[in-house]
C-alpha positions in Angstrom: 24.1 -8.2 -6.8 23.4 -5.0 -4.9 23.7 -1.6 -6.2 25.8 -0.3 -3.4 28.9 -0.3 -5.7 27.0 2.2 -7.9 26.1 4.2 -4.9 29.6 4.9 -3.9 30.6 6.2 -7.3 27.5 8.3 -7.9 28.3 12.0 -8.3 26.3 14.8 -6.7 24.9 15.8 -10.1 23.6 12.3 -10.9 22.0 11.5 -7.5 19.7 13.0 -5.0 20.6 14.6 -1.7 18.8 14.1 1.5 19.3 16.9 4.0 20.2 16.2 7.6 16.8 17.5 8.6 15.0 15.2 6.2 17.2 12.2 7.2 16.3 12.9 10.9 12.6 12.9 10.1 12.9 9.7 8.1 14.7 8.0 11.0 12.0 9.2 13.4 9.2 7.8 11.1 11.0 4.5 10.7 11.5 4.2 14.5 7.7 4.8 14.9 7.0 2.0 12.4 9.5 -0.2 14.3 11.1 -1.2 11.0 14.8 -1.1 10.1 14.4 -2.9 6.7 12.8 0.0 4.8 14.2 2.5 2.4 12.8 5.8 1.4 11.9 5.4 -2.2 11.8 8.5 -4.4 10.1 8.1 -7.7 8.8 10.1 -10.6 5.5 9.0 -12.2 3.5 10.4 -15.1 0.6 12.5 -13.8 -0.3 15.6 -12.0 -1.3 18.9 -13.6 2.3 19.5 -14.9 2.9 16.1 -16.4 5.2 14.4 -13.8 4.5 13.7 -10.2 6.9 12.9 -7.3 6.3 9.9 -5.0 8.0 9.4 -1.7 7.3 6.3 0.3 8.9 3.6 2.4 9.7 0.4 0.5 11.2 -2.9 1.4 11.8 -3.9 -2.2 15.0 -3.7 -4.2 14.3 -3.2 -7.8 16.7 -4.1 -10.7 18.7 -0.9 -11.5 18.0 0.9 -8.2 20.5 3.5 -7.1 20.7 3.2 -3.3 22.2 6.0 -1.3 23.0 6.2 2.4 22.5 9.4 4.4 23.5 9.0 8.0 22.1 5.4 8.1 18.9 6.3 6.1 18.8 4.3 2.8 17.3 6.2 -0.2 16.3 4.3 -3.3 15.7 5.7 -6.8 14.6 3.5 -9.6 16.5 3.6 -12.9 13.6 5.2 -14.7 13.3 8.1 -12.2 17.0 8.7 -11.7 17.5 10.9 -14.8 14.6 13.2 -13.6 16.0 13.4 -10.1 19.8 14.0 -10.6 20.9 16.8 -8.4 17.5 17.1 -6.6 17.6 18.0 -2.9 15.0 16.4 -0.5 14.4 18.4 2.6 11.8 18.4 5.4 10.0 21.6 6.4 8.1 22.1 9.6 6.6 25.6 9.9 3.2 27.1 10.7 2.4 27.3 7.0 3.7 24.0 5.9 4.9 20.6 7.2 6.3 17.9 4.9 9.0 16.8 2.6 10.0 19.2 -0.2 11.9 18.5 -3.4 14.2 21.1 -5.0 14.8 19.7 -8.5 17.1 21.6 -10.9 15.7 19.4 -13.7 12.1 20.7 -13.4 11.2 23.2 -16.1 8.2 24.3 -14.1 5.8 23.1 -11.5 2.1 23.4 -10.6 0.8 25.8 -7.9 0.5 23.1 -5.3 4.1 22.0 -6.0 3.2 18.3 -6.3 4.0 17.9 -10.0 6.5 19.3 -12.5 7.5 19.2 -16.1 
């Protein structure tokens, strides 16, 4: 059974949002890899200086309980343990002189470290 049915009924507050800019960057990266079977997995793991750490990576796996969302053809997977920490989070891609990379604006984070890689 796929989790696509769950995906369609997920509300904005219970799921993540991938901006158009971030979706475009993911598409470009997947094209460079020559893979169309990968999803962008967003996970939360214990660690970092604030207690929890974000992980973003390409994944071909489908885990039991995954919430899989589609943003303009880009599949985003969130495992069932990470989903409560990421509800309402927005993933964007920034490309400026000062910074280049994916950013996560998470309304669930109580605070974060100076480097922005971890939160509590």
